[in-house]
Biotite code that builds the C-alpha atoms (Angstrom):
import biotite.structure as struc

atoms = struc.array([
    struc.Atom([59.093, 107.937, 85.851], chain_id="A", res_id=1, res_name="MET", atom_name="CA", element="C"),
    struc.Atom([62.764, 107.940, 84.810], chain_id="A", res_id=2, res_name="PRO", atom_name="CA", element="C"),
    struc.Atom([64.119, 104.730, 83.325], chain_id="A", res_id=3, res_name="SER", atom_name="CA", element="C"),
    struc.Atom([66.720, 103.257, 85.656], chain_id="A", res_id=4, res_name="THR", atom_name="CA", element="C"),
    struc.Atom([70.265, 102.660, 84.489], chain_id="A", res_id=5, res_name="LEU", atom_name="CA", element="C"),
    struc.Atom([71.690, 100.327, 87.094], chain_id="A", res_id=6, res_name="GLN", atom_name="CA", element="C"),
    struc.Atom([75.399, 99.718, 87.608], chain_id="A", res_id=7, res_name="GLU", atom_name="CA", element="C"),
    struc.Atom([76.079, 95.955, 87.364], chain_id="A", res_id=8, res_name="PRO", atom_name="CA", element="C"),
    struc.Atom([77.048, 94.562, 90.757], chain_id="A", res_id=9, res_name="VAL", atom_name="CA", element="C"),
    struc.Atom([79.739, 91.965, 91.277], chain_id="A", res_id=10, res_name="GLU", atom_name="CA", element="C"),
    struc.Atom([77.288, 89.454, 92.714], chain_id="A", res_id=11, res_name="ALA", atom_name="CA", element="C"),
    struc.Atom([75.202, 89.569, 89.571], chain_id="A", res_id=12, res_name="ALA", atom_name="CA", element="C"),
    struc.Atom([77.913, 88.733, 87.077], chain_id="A", res_id=13, res_name="CYS", atom_name="CA", element="C"),
    struc.Atom([81.186, 86.866, 87.055], chain_id="A", res_id=14, res_name="ASN", atom_name="CA", element="C"),
    struc.Atom([84.537, 88.224, 85.897], chain_id="A", res_id=15, res_name="THR", atom_name="CA", element="C"),
    struc.Atom([84.058, 87.099, 82.303], chain_id="A", res_id=16, res_name="ALA", atom_name="CA", element="C"),
    struc.Atom([80.626, 88.725, 82.106], chain_id="A", res_id=17, res_name="GLU", atom_name="CA", element="C"),
    struc.Atom([82.000, 91.962, 83.568], chain_id="A", res_id=18, res_name="MET", atom_name="CA", element="C"),
    struc.Atom([84.829, 91.939, 81.011], chain_id="A", res_id=19, res_name="ALA", atom_name="CA", element="C"),
    struc.Atom([82.286, 91.454, 78.218], chain_id="A", res_id=20, res_name="ASP", atom_name="CA", element="C"),
    struc.Atom([80.206, 94.372, 79.541], chain_id="A", res_id=21, res_name="LEU", atom_name="CA", element="C"),
    struc.Atom([83.209, 96.684, 79.788], chain_id="A", res_id=22, res_name="LEU", atom_name="CA", element="C"),
    struc.Atom([84.315, 95.643, 76.322], chain_id="A", res_id=23, res_name="GLY", atom_name="CA", element="C"),
    struc.Atom([80.857, 96.448, 74.969], chain_id="A", res_id=24, res_name="LEU", atom_name="CA", element="C"),
    struc.Atom([80.935, 99.828, 76.684], chain_id="A", res_id=25, res_name="ARG", atom_name="CA", element="C"),
    struc.Atom([84.293, 100.478, 75.063], chain_id="A", res_id=26, res_name="ASP", atom_name="CA", element="C"),
    struc.Atom([82.775, 99.666, 71.659], chain_id="A", res_id=27, res_name="ASP", atom_name="CA", element="C"),
    struc.Atom([79.843, 102.068, 71.971], chain_id="A", res_id=28, res_name="VAL", atom_name="CA", element="C"),
    struc.Atom([81.909, 104.877, 73.485], chain_id="A", res_id=29, res_name="TYR", atom_name="CA", element="C"),
    struc.Atom([85.168, 104.254, 71.600], chain_id="A", res_id=30, res_name="ARG", atom_name="CA", element="C"),
    struc.Atom([84.865, 107.179, 69.172], chain_id="A", res_id=31, res_name="ARG", atom_name="CA", element="C"),
    struc.Atom([85.223, 109.868, 71.884], chain_id="A", res_id=32, res_name="PRO", atom_name="CA", element="C"),
    struc.Atom([88.355, 108.078, 73.153], chain_id="A", res_id=33, res_name="LEU", atom_name="CA", element="C"),
    struc.Atom([89.937, 107.897, 69.714], chain_id="A", res_id=34, res_name="GLU", atom_name="CA", element="C"),
    struc.Atom([89.010, 111.517, 68.982], chain_id="A", res_id=35, res_name="THR", atom_name="CA", element="C"),
    struc.Atom([90.704, 112.724, 72.169], chain_id="A", res_id=36, res_name="ALA", atom_name="CA", element="C"),
    struc.Atom([93.913, 110.771, 71.538], chain_id="A", res_id=37, res_name="LEU", atom_name="CA", element="C"),
    struc.Atom([94.081, 111.972, 67.928], chain_id="A", res_id=38, res_name="GLU", atom_name="CA", element="C"),
    struc.Atom([93.341, 115.541, 69.039], chain_id="A", res_id=39, res_name="ARG", atom_name="CA", element="C"),
    struc.Atom([96.475, 115.491, 71.224], chain_id="A", res_id=40, res_name="LEU", atom_name="CA", element="C"),
    struc.Atom([98.661, 113.508, 68.847], chain_id="A", res_id=41, res_name="GLY", atom_name="CA", element="C"),
    struc.Atom([99.380, 110.816, 71.433], chain_id="A", res_id=42, res_name="VAL", atom_name="CA", element="C"),
    struc.Atom([102.053, 108.545, 70.002], chain_id="A", res_id=43, res_name="GLY", atom_name="CA", element="C"),
    struc.Atom([105.087, 106.331, 70.605], chain_id="A", res_id=44, res_name="PRO", atom_name="CA", element="C"),
    struc.Atom([107.078, 107.074, 73.737], chain_id="A", res_id=45, res_name="GLY", atom_name="CA", element="C"),
    struc.Atom([104.345, 108.895, 75.659], chain_id="A", res_id=46, res_name="TRP", atom_name="CA", element="C"),
    struc.Atom([103.908, 108.212, 79.363], chain_id="A", res_id=47, res_name="SER", atom_name="CA", element="C"),
    struc.Atom([100.290, 107.968, 80.516], chain_id="A", res_id=48, res_name="CYS", atom_name="CA", element="C"),
    struc.Atom([98.244, 107.182, 83.597], chain_id="A", res_id=49, res_name="VAL", atom_name="CA", element="C"),
    struc.Atom([94.799, 105.610, 83.387], chain_id="A", res_id=50, res_name="ASP", atom_name="CA", element="C"),
    struc.Atom([93.052, 106.442, 86.670], chain_id="A", res_id=51, res_name="VAL", atom_name="CA", element="C"),
    struc.Atom([90.282, 104.009, 87.552], chain_id="A", res_id=52, res_name="GLY", atom_name="CA", element="C"),
    struc.Atom([91.579, 101.556, 84.962], chain_id="A", res_id=53, res_name="ALA", atom_name="CA", element="C"),
    struc.Atom([88.760, 99.080, 85.653], chain_id="A", res_id=54, res_name="GLY", atom_name="CA", element="C"),
    struc.Atom([88.414, 96.577, 82.837], chain_id="A", res_id=55, res_name="GLY", atom_name="CA", element="C"),
    struc.Atom([91.430, 98.046, 81.086], chain_id="A", res_id=56, res_name="GLY", atom_name="CA", element="C"),
    struc.Atom([89.986, 99.180, 77.776], chain_id="A", res_id=57, res_name="ASP", atom_name="CA", element="C"),
    struc.Atom([91.538, 102.640, 78.038], chain_id="A", res_id=58, res_name="VAL", atom_name="CA", element="C"),
    struc.Atom([94.865, 101.291, 79.320], chain_id="A", res_id=59, res_name="SER", atom_name="CA", element="C"),
    struc.Atom([95.065, 98.861, 76.413], chain_id="A", res_id=60, res_name="VAL", atom_name="CA", element="C"),
    struc.Atom([94.105, 101.555, 73.890], chain_id="A", res_id=61, res_name="ALA", atom_name="CA", element="C"),
    struc.Atom([96.799, 103.850, 75.305], chain_id="A", res_id=62, res_name="LEU", atom_name="CA", element="C"),
    struc.Atom([99.368, 101.027, 75.306], chain_id="A", res_id=63, res_name="ALA", atom_name="CA", element="C"),
    struc.Atom([98.665, 100.265, 71.664], chain_id="A", res_id=64, res_name="GLU", atom_name="CA", element="C"),
    struc.Atom([99.333, 103.914, 70.767], chain_id="A", res_id=65, res_name="VAL", atom_name="CA", element="C"),
    struc.Atom([102.442, 104.595, 72.891], chain_id="A", res_id=66, res_name="VAL", atom_name="CA", element="C"),
    struc.Atom([104.092, 101.281, 72.021], chain_id="A", res_id=67, res_name="GLY", atom_name="CA", element="C"),
    struc.Atom([107.113, 99.566, 73.523], chain_id="A", res_id=68, res_name="SER", atom_name="CA", element="C"),
    struc.Atom([108.906, 102.870, 74.165], chain_id="A", res_id=69, res_name="THR", atom_name="CA", element="C"),
    struc.Atom([105.918, 104.246, 76.052], chain_id="A", res_id=70, res_name="GLY", atom_name="CA", element="C"),
    struc.Atom([104.877, 103.770, 79.650], chain_id="A", res_id=71, res_name="ARG", atom_name="CA", element="C"),
    struc.Atom([101.422, 103.160, 81.133], chain_id="A", res_id=72, res_name="ILE", atom_name="CA", element="C"),
    struc.Atom([100.489, 103.463, 84.807], chain_id="A", res_id=73, res_name="PHE", atom_name="CA", element="C"),
    struc.Atom([97.258, 101.514, 85.315], chain_id="A", res_id=74, res_name="ALA", atom_name="CA", element="C"),
    struc.Atom([95.711, 102.728, 88.579], chain_id="A", res_id=75, res_name="VAL", atom_name="CA", element="C"),
    struc.Atom([92.719, 101.123, 90.255], chain_id="A", res_id=76, res_name="ASP", atom_name="CA", element="C"),
    struc.Atom([91.628, 100.538, 93.850], chain_id="A", res_id=77, res_name="ASN", atom_name="CA", element="C"),
    struc.Atom([90.820, 96.888, 93.026], chain_id="A", res_id=78, res_name="ASP", atom_name="CA", element="C"),
    struc.Atom([94.007, 94.749, 92.910], chain_id="A", res_id=79, res_name="PRO", atom_name="CA", element="C"),
    struc.Atom([92.330, 92.072, 90.796], chain_id="A", res_id=80, res_name="ALA", atom_name="CA", element="C"),
    struc.Atom([91.274, 94.609, 88.182], chain_id="A", res_id=81, res_name="ALA", atom_name="CA", element="C"),
    struc.Atom([94.705, 96.219, 88.322], chain_id="A", res_id=82, res_name="ARG", atom_name="CA", element="C"),
    struc.Atom([96.467, 92.918, 87.584], chain_id="A", res_id=83, res_name="ASP", atom_name="CA", element="C"),
    struc.Atom([94.108, 92.023, 84.738], chain_id="A", res_id=84, res_name="ALA", atom_name="CA", element="C"),
    struc.Atom([94.670, 95.424, 83.133], chain_id="A", res_id=85, res_name="VAL", atom_name="CA", element="C"),
    struc.Atom([98.446, 95.116, 83.417], chain_id="A", res_id=86, res_name="ALA", atom_name="CA", element="C"),
    struc.Atom([98.448, 91.697, 81.795], chain_id="A", res_id=87, res_name="GLN", atom_name="CA", element="C"),
    struc.Atom([96.438, 92.905, 78.794], chain_id="A", res_id=88, res_name="ARG", atom_name="CA", element="C"),
    struc.Atom([98.276, 96.182, 78.261], chain_id="A", res_id=89, res_name="ALA", atom_name="CA", element="C"),
    struc.Atom([101.778, 94.706, 78.745], chain_id="A", res_id=90, res_name="ALA", atom_name="CA", element="C"),
    struc.Atom([101.520, 93.117, 75.303], chain_id="A", res_id=91, res_name="ALA", atom_name="CA", element="C"),
    struc.Atom([102.007, 96.602, 73.809], chain_id="A", res_id=92, res_name="PHE", atom_name="CA", element="C"),
    struc.Atom([103.896, 98.844, 76.243], chain_id="A", res_id=93, res_name="ALA", atom_name="CA", element="C"),
    struc.Atom([105.687, 99.058, 79.571], chain_id="A", res_id=94, res_name="GLN", atom_name="CA", element="C"),
    struc.Atom([102.965, 98.809, 82.201], chain_id="A", res_id=95, res_name="VAL", atom_name="CA", element="C"),
    struc.Atom([103.078, 99.566, 85.905], chain_id="A", res_id=96, res_name="PHE", atom_name="CA", element="C"),
    struc.Atom([100.053, 98.445, 87.921], chain_id="A", res_id=97, res_name="ALA", atom_name="CA", element="C"),
    struc.Atom([99.260, 100.508, 91.021], chain_id="A", res_id=98, res_name="ILE", atom_name="CA", element="C"),
    struc.Atom([96.531, 99.972, 93.598], chain_id="A", res_id=99, res_name="THR", atom_name="CA", element="C"),
    struc.Atom([95.257, 103.404, 94.622], chain_id="A", res_id=100, res_name="GLN", atom_name="CA", element="C"),
    struc.Atom([92.074, 105.366, 94.981], chain_id="A", res_id=101, res_name="ALA", atom_name="CA", element="C"),
    struc.Atom([91.861, 108.378, 92.704], chain_id="A", res_id=102, res_name="GLY", atom_name="CA", element="C"),
    struc.Atom([91.709, 110.708, 95.715], chain_id="A", res_id=103, res_name="GLU", atom_name="CA", element="C"),
    struc.Atom([95.155, 109.446, 96.812], chain_id="A", res_id=104, res_name="GLU", atom_name="CA", element="C"),
    struc.Atom([96.830, 109.336, 93.396], chain_id="A", res_id=105, res_name="LEU", atom_name="CA", element="C"),
    struc.Atom([100.637, 109.507, 93.516], chain_id="A", res_id=106, res_name="ALA", atom_name="CA", element="C"),
    struc.Atom([103.098, 108.311, 90.858], chain_id="A", res_id=107, res_name="LEU", atom_name="CA", element="C"),
    struc.Atom([106.874, 107.796, 90.868], chain_id="A", res_id=108, res_name="PRO", atom_name="CA", element="C"),
    struc.Atom([107.192, 110.221, 87.928], chain_id="A", res_id=109, res_name="GLN", atom_name="CA", element="C"),
    struc.Atom([105.191, 112.850, 86.105], chain_id="A", res_id=110, res_name="GLN", atom_name="CA", element="C"),
    struc.Atom([103.423, 111.828, 82.911], chain_id="A", res_id=111, res_name="VAL", atom_name="CA", element="C"),
    struc.Atom([102.534, 113.305, 79.543], chain_id="A", res_id=112, res_name="ASP", atom_name="CA", element="C"),
    struc.Atom([98.846, 112.370, 79.831], chain_id="A", res_id=113, res_name="LEU", atom_name="CA", element="C"),
    struc.Atom([96.445, 111.641, 82.691], chain_id="A", res_id=114, res_name="ALA", atom_name="CA", element="C"),
    struc.Atom([93.186, 109.976, 81.652], chain_id="A", res_id=115, res_name="PHE", atom_name="CA", element="C"),
    struc.Atom([89.970, 108.953, 83.375], chain_id="A", res_id=116, res_name="CYS", atom_name="CA", element="C"),
    struc.Atom([86.648, 107.679, 82.048], chain_id="A", res_id=117, res_name="ARG", atom_name="CA", element="C"),
    struc.Atom([83.463, 106.757, 83.933], chain_id="A", res_id=118, res_name="PHE", atom_name="CA", element="C"),
    struc.Atom([85.349, 107.402, 87.192], chain_id="A", res_id=119, res_name="LEU", atom_name="CA", element="C"),
    struc.Atom([84.288, 110.742, 88.637], chain_id="A", res_id=120, res_name="LEU", atom_name="CA", element="C"),
    struc.Atom([80.602, 109.829, 88.819], chain_id="A", res_id=121, res_name="LEU", atom_name="CA", element="C"),
    struc.Atom([81.550, 107.203, 91.438], chain_id="A", res_id=122, res_name="HIS", atom_name="CA", element="C"),
    struc.Atom([84.180, 108.949, 93.605], chain_id="A", res_id=123, res_name="VAL", atom_name="CA", element="C"),
    struc.Atom([83.441, 110.941, 96.746], chain_id="A", res_id=124, res_name="ILE", atom_name="CA", element="C"),
    struc.Atom([85.140, 114.154, 95.604], chain_id="A", res_id=125, res_name="ASP", atom_name="CA", element="C"),
    struc.Atom([85.582, 114.607, 91.825], chain_id="A", res_id=126, res_name="PRO", atom_name="CA", element="C"),
    struc.Atom([87.531, 117.859, 92.224], chain_id="A", res_id=127, res_name="LEU", atom_name="CA", element="C"),
    struc.Atom([90.063, 116.218, 94.542], chain_id="A", res_id=128, res_name="ARG", atom_name="CA", element="C"),
    struc.Atom([90.634, 113.430, 92.018], chain_id="A", res_id=129, res_name="VAL", atom_name="CA", element="C"),
    struc.Atom([91.130, 115.913, 89.169], chain_id="A", res_id=130, res_name="LEU", atom_name="CA", element="C"),
    struc.Atom([93.495, 117.969, 91.319], chain_id="A", res_id=131, res_name="THR", atom_name="CA", element="C"),
    struc.Atom([95.564, 114.858, 92.076], chain_id="A", res_id=132, res_name="LYS", atom_name="CA", element="C"),
    struc.Atom([95.621, 114.032, 88.370], chain_id="A", res_id=133, res_name="MET", atom_name="CA", element="C"),
    struc.Atom([96.773, 117.563, 87.560], chain_id="A", res_id=134, res_name="ALA", atom_name="CA", element="C"),
    struc.Atom([99.655, 117.191, 89.990], chain_id="A", res_id=135, res_name="GLN", atom_name="CA", element="C"),
    struc.Atom([101.087, 114.128, 88.226], chain_id="A", res_id=136, res_name="VAL", atom_name="CA", element="C"),
    struc.Atom([101.097, 115.787, 84.781], chain_id="A", res_id=137, res_name="ILE", atom_name="CA", element="C"),
    struc.Atom([104.326, 117.404, 83.609], chain_id="A", res_id=138, res_name="ARG", atom_name="CA", element="C"),
    struc.Atom([104.239, 121.069, 82.635], chain_id="A", res_id=139, res_name="VAL", atom_name="CA", element="C"),
    struc.Atom([102.889, 121.122, 79.094], chain_id="A", res_id=140, res_name="GLY", atom_name="CA", element="C"),
    struc.Atom([101.253, 117.731, 79.586], chain_id="A", res_id=141, res_name="GLY", atom_name="CA", element="C"),
    struc.Atom([97.568, 116.924, 79.230], chain_id="A", res_id=142, res_name="TYR", atom_name="CA", element="C"),
    struc.Atom([94.516, 115.664, 81.069], chain_id="A", res_id=143, res_name="LEU", atom_name="CA", element="C"),
    struc.Atom([91.572, 113.964, 79.373], chain_id="A", res_id=144, res_name="VAL", atom_name="CA", element="C"),
    struc.Atom([88.439, 113.224, 81.402], chain_id="A", res_id=145, res_name="ALA", atom_name="CA", element="C"),
    struc.Atom([85.304, 111.568, 80.012], chain_id="A", res_id=146, res_name="GLN", atom_name="CA", element="C"),
    struc.Atom([82.170, 111.488, 82.152], chain_id="A", res_id=147, res_name="GLU", atom_name="CA", element="C"),
    struc.Atom([78.444, 111.063, 81.412], chain_id="A", res_id=148, res_name="PRO", atom_name="CA", element="C"),
    struc.Atom([75.362, 113.200, 81.848], chain_id="A", res_id=149, res_name="ILE", atom_name="CA", element="C"),
    struc.Atom([73.150, 110.297, 82.825], chain_id="A", res_id=150, res_name="THR", atom_name="CA", element="C"),
    struc.Atom([69.831, 112.100, 83.046], chain_id="A", res_id=151, res_name="SER", atom_name="CA", element="C"),
    struc.Atom([70.212, 113.249, 79.421], chain_id="A", res_id=152, res_name="ALA", atom_name="CA", element="C"),
    struc.Atom([69.994, 109.631, 78.236], chain_id="A", res_id=153, res_name="GLY", atom_name="CA", element="C"),
    struc.Atom([66.650, 108.403, 76.919], chain_id="A", res_id=154, res_name="ARG", atom_name="CA", element="C"),
    struc.Atom([64.800, 105.106, 76.534], chain_id="A", res_id=155, res_name="ILE", atom_name="CA", element="C"),
    struc.Atom([61.681, 105.543, 74.405], chain_id="A", res_id=156, res_name="ASP", atom_name="CA", element="C"),
    struc.Atom([61.962, 109.293, 75.153], chain_id="A", res_id=157, res_name="ALA", atom_name="CA", element="C"),
    struc.Atom([61.955, 108.766, 78.957], chain_id="A", res_id=158, res_name="SER", atom_name="CA", element="C"),
    struc.Atom([64.929, 110.083, 80.990], chain_id="A", res_id=159, res_name="PRO", atom_name="CA", element="C"),
    struc.Atom([67.381, 107.612, 82.477], chain_id="A", res_id=160, res_name="MET", atom_name="CA", element="C"),
    struc.Atom([68.514, 107.526, 86.093], chain_id="A", res_id=161, res_name="ALA", atom_name="CA", element="C"),
    struc.Atom([71.689, 106.120, 87.665], chain_id="A", res_id=162, res_name="TYR", atom_name="CA", element="C"),
    struc.Atom([70.914, 105.642, 91.375], chain_id="A", res_id=163, res_name="PRO", atom_name="CA", element="C"),
    struc.Atom([74.186, 103.860, 92.187], chain_id="A", res_id=164, res_name="ASP", atom_name="CA", element="C"),
    struc.Atom([76.345, 106.815, 91.106], chain_id="A", res_id=165, res_name="ALA", atom_name="CA", element="C"),
    struc.Atom([77.302, 109.542, 93.554], chain_id="A", res_id=166, res_name="ARG", atom_name="CA", element="C"),
    struc.Atom([77.473, 112.158, 90.785], chain_id="A", res_id=167, res_name="HIS", atom_name="CA", element="C"),
    struc.Atom([75.404, 110.807, 87.858], chain_id="A", res_id=168, res_name="PRO", atom_name="CA", element="C"),
    struc.Atom([75.514, 114.102, 85.924], chain_id="A", res_id=169, res_name="ASP", atom_name="CA", element="C"),
    struc.Atom([79.119, 115.088, 86.677], chain_id="A", res_id=170, res_name="VAL", atom_name="CA", element="C"),
    struc.Atom([79.774, 115.427, 82.950], chain_id="A", res_id=171, res_name="GLY", atom_name="CA", element="C"),
    struc.Atom([77.696, 118.602, 82.911], chain_id="A", res_id=172, res_name="ALA", atom_name="CA", element="C"),
    struc.Atom([80.129, 120.334, 85.288], chain_id="A", res_id=173, res_name="SER", atom_name="CA", element="C"),
    struc.Atom([83.315, 118.685, 84.010], chain_id="A", res_id=174, res_name="LEU", atom_name="CA", element="C"),
    struc.Atom([84.771, 121.708, 82.143], chain_id="A", res_id=175, res_name="PRO", atom_name="CA", element="C"),
    struc.Atom([84.415, 123.894, 85.236], chain_id="A", res_id=176, res_name="ALA", atom_name="CA", element="C"),
    struc.Atom([85.845, 121.197, 87.506], chain_id="A", res_id=177, res_name="LEU", atom_name="CA", element="C"),
    struc.Atom([88.936, 120.874, 85.337], chain_id="A", res_id=178, res_name="VAL", atom_name="CA", element="C"),
    struc.Atom([89.526, 124.622, 85.515], chain_id="A", res_id=179, res_name="ARG", atom_name="CA", element="C"),
    struc.Atom([89.046, 124.523, 89.296], chain_id="A", res_id=180, res_name="SER", atom_name="CA", element="C"),
    struc.Atom([91.775, 121.860, 89.417], chain_id="A", res_id=181, res_name="ALA", atom_name="CA", element="C"),
    struc.Atom([94.195, 124.461, 88.054], chain_id="A", res_id=182, res_name="GLY", atom_name="CA", element="C"),
    struc.Atom([94.332, 123.316, 84.441], chain_id="A", res_id=183, res_name="LEU", atom_name="CA", element="C"),
    struc.Atom([93.805, 125.266, 81.229], chain_id="A", res_id=184, res_name="GLU", atom_name="CA", element="C"),
    struc.Atom([90.827, 124.073, 79.242], chain_id="A", res_id=185, res_name="LEU", atom_name="CA", element="C"),
    struc.Atom([91.664, 123.287, 75.602], chain_id="A", res_id=186, res_name="ILE", atom_name="CA", element="C"),
    struc.Atom([88.500, 121.673, 74.301], chain_id="A", res_id=187, res_name="ASP", atom_name="CA", element="C"),
    struc.Atom([85.263, 120.048, 75.443], chain_id="A", res_id=188, res_name="ALA", atom_name="CA", element="C"),
    struc.Atom([82.475, 118.221, 73.637], chain_id="A", res_id=189, res_name="TRP", atom_name="CA", element="C"),
    struc.Atom([79.746, 115.623, 74.170], chain_id="A", res_id=190, res_name="ALA", atom_name="CA", element="C"),
    struc.Atom([78.798, 112.540, 72.161], chain_id="A", res_id=191, res_name="GLU", atom_name="CA", element="C"),
    struc.Atom([75.828, 110.237, 72.731], chain_id="A", res_id=192, res_name="ALA", atom_name="CA", element="C"),
    struc.Atom([75.547, 106.829, 71.033], chain_id="A", res_id=193, res_name="PRO", atom_name="CA", element="C"),
    struc.Atom([72.000, 106.193, 69.824], chain_id="A", res_id=194, res_name="ALA", atom_name="CA", element="C"),
    struc.Atom([70.051, 103.413, 68.183], chain_id="A", res_id=195, res_name="GLY", atom_name="CA", element="C"),
    struc.Atom([66.800, 101.538, 67.749], chain_id="A", res_id=196, res_name="ALA", atom_name="CA", element="C"),
    struc.Atom([66.290, 97.808, 67.538], chain_id="A", res_id=197, res_name="GLY", atom_name="CA", element="C"),
    struc.Atom([69.054, 95.164, 67.753], chain_id="A", res_id=198, res_name="PRO", atom_name="CA", element="C"),
    struc.Atom([72.647, 96.389, 67.878], chain_id="A", res_id=199, res_name="GLY", atom_name="CA", element="C"),
    struc.Atom([75.478, 97.262, 70.285], chain_id="A", res_id=200, res_name="PRO", atom_name="CA", element="C"),
    struc.Atom([73.601, 100.176, 71.884], chain_id="A", res_id=201, res_name="VAL", atom_name="CA", element="C"),
    struc.Atom([70.618, 97.976, 72.766], chain_id="A", res_id=202, res_name="ALA", atom_name="CA", element="C"),
    struc.Atom([72.887, 95.128, 73.900], chain_id="A", res_id=203, res_name="THR", atom_name="CA", element="C"),
    struc.Atom([74.854, 97.457, 76.166], chain_id="A", res_id=204, res_name="TYR", atom_name="CA", element="C"),
    struc.Atom([71.692, 98.877, 77.697], chain_id="A", res_id=205, res_name="LEU", atom_name="CA", element="C"),
    struc.Atom([70.288, 95.382, 78.283], chain_id="A", res_id=206, res_name="GLU", atom_name="CA", element="C"),
    struc.Atom([73.577, 94.334, 79.925], chain_id="A", res_id=207, res_name="SER", atom_name="CA", element="C"),
    struc.Atom([73.258, 97.221, 82.384], chain_id="A", res_id=208, res_name="LEU", atom_name="CA", element="C"),
    struc.Atom([69.548, 97.046, 83.149], chain_id="A", res_id=209, res_name="THR", atom_name="CA", element="C"),
    struc.Atom([68.621, 93.419, 82.478], chain_id="A", res_id=210, res_name="GLY", atom_name="CA", element="C"),
    struc.Atom([65.772, 94.676, 80.290], chain_id="A", res_id=211, res_name="VAL", atom_name="CA", element="C"),
    struc.Atom([65.611, 94.161, 76.529], chain_id="A", res_id=212, res_name="ASP", atom_name="CA", element="C"),
    struc.Atom([64.621, 97.557, 75.066], chain_id="A", res_id=213, res_name="PRO", atom_name="CA", element="C"),
    struc.Atom([63.173, 95.836, 72.000], chain_id="A", res_id=214, res_name="GLY", atom_name="CA", element="C"),
    struc.Atom([62.622, 98.331, 69.195], chain_id="A", res_id=215, res_name="ASP", atom_name="CA", element="C"),
    struc.Atom([62.385, 101.352, 71.497], chain_id="A", res_id=216, res_name="ASP", atom_name="CA", element="C"),
    struc.Atom([64.621, 104.256, 70.444], chain_id="A", res_id=217, res_name="PRO", atom_name="CA", element="C"),
    struc.Atom([67.627, 104.679, 72.735], chain_id="A", res_id=218, res_name="ILE", atom_name="CA", element="C"),
    struc.Atom([69.981, 107.568, 73.377], chain_id="A", res_id=219, res_name="VAL", atom_name="CA", element="C"),
    struc.Atom([72.717, 106.527, 75.782], chain_id="A", res_id=220, res_name="LEU", atom_name="CA", element="C"),
    struc.Atom([73.941, 109.135, 78.286], chain_id="A", res_id=221, res_name="PRO", atom_name="CA", element="C"),
    struc.Atom([76.085, 111.743, 76.503], chain_id="A", res_id=222, res_name="PRO", atom_name="CA", element="C"),
    struc.Atom([79.760, 111.342, 77.334], chain_id="A", res_id=223, res_name="LEU", atom_name="CA", element="C"),
    struc.Atom([81.430, 114.710, 77.927], chain_id="A", res_id=224, res_name="VAL", atom_name="CA", element="C"),
    struc.Atom([85.093, 114.781, 76.944], chain_id="A", res_id=225, res_name="THR", atom_name="CA", element="C"),
    struc.Atom([87.325, 117.486, 78.382], chain_id="A", res_id=226, res_name="VAL", atom_name="CA", element="C"),
    struc.Atom([90.888, 118.107, 77.180], chain_id="A", res_id=227, res_name="VAL", atom_name="CA", element="C"),
    struc.Atom([93.076, 120.328, 79.349], chain_id="A", res_id=228, res_name="ALA", atom_name="CA", element="C"),
    struc.Atom([96.746, 121.151, 79.838], chain_id="A", res_id=229, res_name="THR", atom_name="CA", element="C"),
    struc.Atom([99.050, 122.119, 82.682], chain_id="A", res_id=230, res_name="ARG", atom_name="CA", element="C"),
    struc.Atom([100.839, 125.426, 82.175], chain_id="A", res_id=231, res_name="ARG", atom_name="CA", element="C"),
])
């Protein structure tokens, strides 16, 4: 039977616990984020939108890179999450917090970079969200999307499952979806954090499932990163 990777529900953890979980996720999946930003040369003065900003790790990382001359639009359909993100990221850059669903994304200006991570597996229509993101990018600007292939994850060699996600393996079709949204694909790759015994990978998995994996070998779901541009 597949091992179950459950999404933490609000009733099961308070705001502080959720922030800790999202921070831990950022730690174990941070390398793909840094690789994508370095690949594009994101730097001071860039304007960016983080769609599905959630706990704000991506918004803060972008704010740190673009600096005080840059601009971040932190978009989330949860006003509380939106405000928390804005407060954290505003220490580094100009931040505009917007409450919107990804399917209805609209910004007051076009941006240099549109970013989403762990978003499309939850939305109703991933292609619609990517199309909306493509529309807010300036010509010559970029889109970066990072989504998992959940069933490729392993706990003690058994496949994982993610029953609370609408599209748990959306990462597998992400390059094609980006092209269908009218963008030109530049690069795509997958990275999967792995471990055995105590460490951030095991702690993250336990935070999600409530089960201590002990010394079992773990391969977290590969995170597919797609980099595309608007011509």
